[in-house]
N, C-alpha and C positions, 0 to 999 in steps of 0.2 A: 493445443490447449486441452484437448480431451485426455491426453495421457497424464498431464499434471493433475487434472481433477480426479482421475481414477486412483492415482497414487495417494492423493489426499483423502479420498473416500475410504481407502483401506486403513489409513492412519487414524481417521476419526473414530474407528471402532474402539481404539484404546485411549481415548481422550481422558477418561477417568470420571467425567461428569458431563451432564447435558450442557452446562455453561461452558466447559472447556471445549466441547464440540462446536458450539456456536462461535466461540472466539476463534478457533482454528478455521472454520468455514469463512468467517469474515476476513481474516488475514489472507487466506488464499484468494478470495474474491478481490480484495484490494490489490494484491500483487498482480493477478492476471489482468485486471483492468488497467493497471499502470503499464504493463507490457503491451497491451492492445493499443495504448495511446502513445507508444514510442519511448517510454521511459525505461531506464535500467533500474530494476526494482531496488537493489541495494542503495544506489546513490539517491534515488527518490525518497526512500524511507529514511535514510540518514538525514537528508535535508529537512524532511517533515519533522522528525524528532528534535532537531535543533531549532527550527524556526516556528513551528506551530505553537509551542507554549508562549511565545512572545506576542502572539496576536491577541488583540483585545476585543475586536468587534466581529460580528458575523461576516461582514464584507471582507475583512482581512483574512478570515479563515476560508472563505469562498475562493480566494485567489490561489489557494493551494490545491484546488481540485485538479484531477488528472487532465481534463480537457482545457483548462484555463492556463496551465503552466507549461512552458516549453522546456524540454530537457536542457537546452543550451543556457537557459537563464539561471540554473542552479549549478550545473557542472563547471561552468567557468569560474564561479565563486569558490568552489571547493578546492581548486588546485593552487 
């Protein structure tokens, strides 16, 4: 995890704006947290981008949190 963060830190120097740096840091954080919880980042983010807009309530959105969703619950549906 430390190597990925160092690569990101060097890239944030050229983010173009403070907002861009914050967005990059948030995305890196989200990906690393997904990996720490056993998710494959690409599959997890693809699932989120497809399903999250369909959620209507806070409890439906909470179900997509890294520690509440098992990787097998969305990878089986993607194939």
